[in-house]
N, C-alpha and C positions, 0 to 999 in steps of 0.2 A: 117279782122278776127284777133282776138288777138292771141298772142303766146299761151296763156293758152288754148283757145278753140281748136286751131290747134293741140296742143299736145294731148288733150283729144281725138280728133277724130282719130289721129294716133294711140293712145293707144288702142282705141276700135277696130281698124282694125288689130293691131299687138300686141299680148299679150307678145311678147318677146322684147318690146321696152326697158325694164329695163336692159336686157342683153347687148343691144347695148350701153346704157349709161355706164354700168359697164366696158365693154371692152374699150370704148373710153377713159374713165377716167384713167384706168390702163395704157394704152398705153402712154398717155400724162405724167403720173407721173413716168413711168419706168426710163427715163434718169436721174432722180434726186435720184436714189437709194442710192448712196454714202452719199449724204447729209442727206437723211431721216434716214439712219442707224445711222449716227453720232448723230443726234438729238434724236433718240429713245434711244440710249445707254445713252446719257447724262441725259435724263428724268429718266431712271431706276436708274442710279447711284446717282442721286440727292436724291432719296428716300432710296436707299440702298448703302451707301458709302462703305460698306464692300466688295462690288463687284469690287472696284477700288483701292485696296490696293497694287497691284503689277501688273506687265505686264501680267502674265499668266492669272489671273482672268479677267483683262480688255480685253485682246485679245480674250479670250474664249467667253465673252459676246458679243463682236463685231462680231465674226464670226458666232455665233449662230443667232444673230439678222439679220445679212446680209443674211444668207442662208434662214431664215424663210421669211423675207420680199421679197427677190427675188422670192421665190416659190409662195408666195401669189400674187404678182403682175403679175407674168407670168401666173398663173392660171386664174386670173381675166381677163387678156388681151386676153387669148385664149378661154375664156368662159367655162372653165372646172368646174366640180363640185368636191366636197370634197371626194367623195367615192374613196376608195383605196389609199388615200394619205399616204405617209410614211414620217417619220421625216427626215429632211435633215441631211447630215453628221455633219455640225457644231453643230447642236443641240445635237446629240448623243455624240460628243466629249466633249461638255460642261458639260453634265451630268456626264461623266467619271471624268472630272477634279474636279467637285464639290464633288464627292465621295472621291477622293484621298486627297482633301483638308479638308475633314471632315465637309463640309458645309451641313446643314440639307436640306432634301427634301423640307420642307416648304419654304425655301429661294428661291430655284429654281422655285417653282410654283408661288411664289409671283412675281418674275421677269417676268414670263410669263403673269401674270395678268396686271402688269404695262405696259408691251410691247403691250398687247392687247388694253388697254385703250388708249395708245398713237396712235396706228395705227387706231383705230376706230375714234378717234377725228379728225385725219387728213383726213380720207376718208369721213367722214360726212361733213366736211367743203368743200371738193372738190365737193361732190354731190350737196350741197346746191347752189353752184355757177352755176350749170348747169340746174336746174329745177326751174321754177317760180311757177307752180301750187302746192299749199300746199298738195292736196290729192295725186297727183302723186309723190310728194317729199316723203311723208310718205311711199308710196308703195316701192319706190326705196330704201329708208333707211332700211326698214324692210328686203327687199331682200338682200341687201349687208350685213346687220347685221347677217343674218342667215349664210352667207358664212363665214365671218370672225370668228364667234364664233364656227362654226362647224369645221373649220380648226384647231383652237387652241385646241379644245377638242380632236381632233384626234391626233395631234402631242403631246400634253402634256400627253396624256395617254401612248403613246409609250415611251416618255422620262421618265415617271415615272417607267415603266417596266424596261427600261434600267438602271435607277438609282438603282432599287432594285437588279437587277442581278449583277451589278458592285459592289454594296455594300456587297452583300453576298460573292462574290469572294474575295474582298479586306479584308473583316473581317477575312477570313480564312487564309490569307497570313501572312508569317513571317514579310514582310515589314510593314503590318498594325500593328502588335504587336510592332515592333520597333518604329514606328511613334507614336503610342498611349503612349508607355512608355516614350519616349522623351518629348512628349507634357506634360505629368504629371510632369516630372522633371522640364521643363521650367516654368510650372505654379506654382511651389513651393509646390506641394502636398507632404504630409508626405509619405516617401517611405523607404523601407529597401534597403540600397545600395547593399547588397549582392544579393538580388533578382533582382535588376536592372542590376547588372553586369552579372548575369546568363542569363537574357533575351537579353541583348545587346551584350554580349561578349566584354564588354568594361567597365573599372573600372572608376567610377566618382571621385574616391579619388585622381586621378593623376592630373598633370597639363595639360591644354588643350589649343589648338588654334582652333577656329571654322572657318569654311569656308562655303560659299554658292556658288554653281555652278549653273549657269542659261544658258539656250540655247533656240533655237527655233527648232521645228520639221520641217524637210525638206519636209515631206509628211505625210499623215495620217498613213501609214503602218510602218513608222520608229519607232524602239524601242528606244526612246530618253533616257529613264531612264538607259537602259543598256549602252548606249554610255557615259552618264554622269558618271556612276559608273566606267567604264573603264578609263576615263580621270581623275577622282578623285583619283583612285588608282595610276595611273602614276604620278600625281602631288605629292601625298603624298610620293611616293618613291623617287622622285627627291629632295624633301625637307628633306629627311632623317627621316621620321616619324617612330616611333617604333611600334605604334598601331593606327589603323584607324577605325572609326565608320562612316558608310554610311547610310543615311536615306532619301529615296525619299520623296519629298514633292510636290505632284501634278504630272503633266505629264512632266514638263520641268524644274524642279528645284530639286537640291540635297543638303541636309544638310550634312556637313562632320565635324568631330572632329578628331584631331590628337594629340598624345602625342609624345614628343621628349626627347631623352636623352640630347640633346643640341638644342636649337632653331636655325633654319638656320640663317646664317649671312646675312647681307644686300647684300653682293656680290652674294651669292647663290640665294637669292630671286630675285635680279635684273636679273641674268642669266635666271632663270625660267620665269620671266615676259617677257623677250625678245624672248622666244621660241614660235613663232607663230604656230608651228606644235602642240605643247603640248596644247596650249590654243585655238586651231582652233574651231571657232564657239561658244565659251563660254565666259561668264564673270565670274570672280572669285573675291569674296570679302572676307576679313578675319577680324576677331577681334584680340585683343591682347591676350597674354598668360594669363590664369587665373587658379587659384588653386582650386581643389576640385569641389564640386557640384556648388558652387556659381560662380566659374570661368567658368565652363561649360556653365552656363546661360549667364553671362555677356559678354563673348567672342562672343557668338551667337548673342546677342542683338547688339553688335557693328558691326558685319558683316551685320546684317539687316540694320543698319543705313547707312552703306556705300552703300549697294544695293539701298536704297531709294535715296541717294544723286546722284548716277549714273543714276537712272531712271529719276529724274526730270531734270538732266543735259543733258540727251540724249546721254550718253556714249555708244559707239558701242562695239561690241563683240571683243574678243581677248585681254582682259586686265586682270591683276591681281592687285587689289587695296587693300592696307592694311589700317586698321582703323587709326593707329598711324600717317599715312601720311596725313590724311584728317579730323582728329578729330575736329579741330576748324571749318573747313568749314562745316562739318556735323552738328555741333551745330548751326551755323549761318543760314544754308540753311533750317532749319526746317520751316522757313517762307520764301518761295522762292520769292514771290513778293517783300517783304521788302529787301531781300538780293540783288535782282537785282537793286532796287532803290538805295541801299547803294553803290553798285558798280558804278552805273552811276554818283552818286553825288560825290564820292571820286575820280574816275579816269577820268571822262569826256571823252575826245577824246583818252586818253590812253587805253580805253576799246575797241577800234575799232578792227575789225576782220581781217584786211589785214595782210599779212605776215610781212611787215616791222614793223608795230606796235607790232606784236607778238614778234619779235626779241628784240625790245626795252623793252617790258614788261619782257621778260625772263631775260635780262641782269639786269634790276633794281631789280627783285626778288632775283637773286643770290647775288647782291651787298648788299641788305638789310639783307639777311640771313648771310652774312659774315661780318656783323656789319660795313659796309661802307668801307671795305678794298679792294680798287680797284685792287691792285696787286693780291690778293688771288682770287678775283672774276674773273679776266682775265684768270688766270691759270686754274681755274675750268671750265671756258667756252671755253678755247682753243682759245682765241682771244687776241689782243694786248691791253695793258692798255689804250692807247689813244682811242681805239674803245669803251671801257667802258665809258670813260669820254664823248665822243661824244654822245653816246646813252643816258647818264644821262641828258645831255643838251636837247636832243630831248624830253625826258620824261618830264622834267620840263616845256618845252614849251607847251606840250600837256596838262599837269596838270594845268598850269596857275599859278604855285607857285613853290618855291624851294622844293626839295625832303625832306629837313630837316623839313619842315612844315607838320604837321599831318602825321608824319612818321609812327606811329603805325596804323592809319586808312588806309593809302595807302598800307602798307604791308598786312594788313588783307584783303582789297579789292582785291589785286592781288592774294592772295592765294585762296580766295573764287571764283574768276573768273576762275582761273585755274582748280579748282575742279569741278565746275558745267558746264563748257563749254569745258572740255577737249575732 
């Protein structure tokens, strides 16, 4: 008897055969959840790159996708129906993030449609591999399709309601007014600076240094924005700011501008940067001092460039990084694959990640910064001049040529590597 006939007879005797197929398929796919979530997110981001512009949006999409796919496969494996389904926590948090970032509801719903398409394509492919008979295959496909689309309808309806509720609350808040006003300033819209000053409690005609503070939420209940505002105020105080503007941007990021009677010295900044208690759990990036409304905008843009440089380089929390220290690397790293190829081509084995090679690189970097003055470099590094000479010879062996050859390229590659792999 053929498989097709046997399956038809079984189906005639047991009308719940498709539930068994559904449960079995979900159980077999469930261990691959992490891989499936990553692939689904990549599919969505390919069509909507605006959802991958920073860590908060990318992480929010990942967590929402994870919670939804986990719920779908658990329900399929357990044979549950959609009735009474509630939106998972990650989906609710992502809707809140979208509201605070000013992302329209249409974008959120489009992400759900793309996620549904990806999930359905995967599920259909798996079902096809398990059923030979075309009639039974169509029945199983229809049965599974109803579940997937009913689930998405139920969850997207709840997410839409949550978005509307959060949007109404956000629109009424003072933080929303500050964020909207600052967005208008950054976009270059014509504004009365006296009106802006009244809304923000901050005068755009001053000199400014922009900061961006980013962190992660320890749990869903933690008020991350309040923590960032506290740390931002403490940071501004330590740096001697005369006036400070704090603007939450999303759930885990804070924009900050400060005016100073005198900009903090390098020594003060270094002391603050080394204070792990002050910077506990956050990354701080800054722009350069700028004058007036234009300086307000350009300093913020520079801080964003540094933030992106740290993101692509995998920089961990607990750092304060200034634009003026990584400006060249920021420009070069705008094309990260080319930047890494440039590093590999110029440094070769000198780009290795072991501690010994890192010490050699650090010595060569300081030597080049000091225009080849070994005595000055040795004093700055706190090592003997002979050690500097020894490490230069090691570097030249790893490079395959004297340090004097392609000196500019080598120095640029060293700075770039330090910036993106710090």
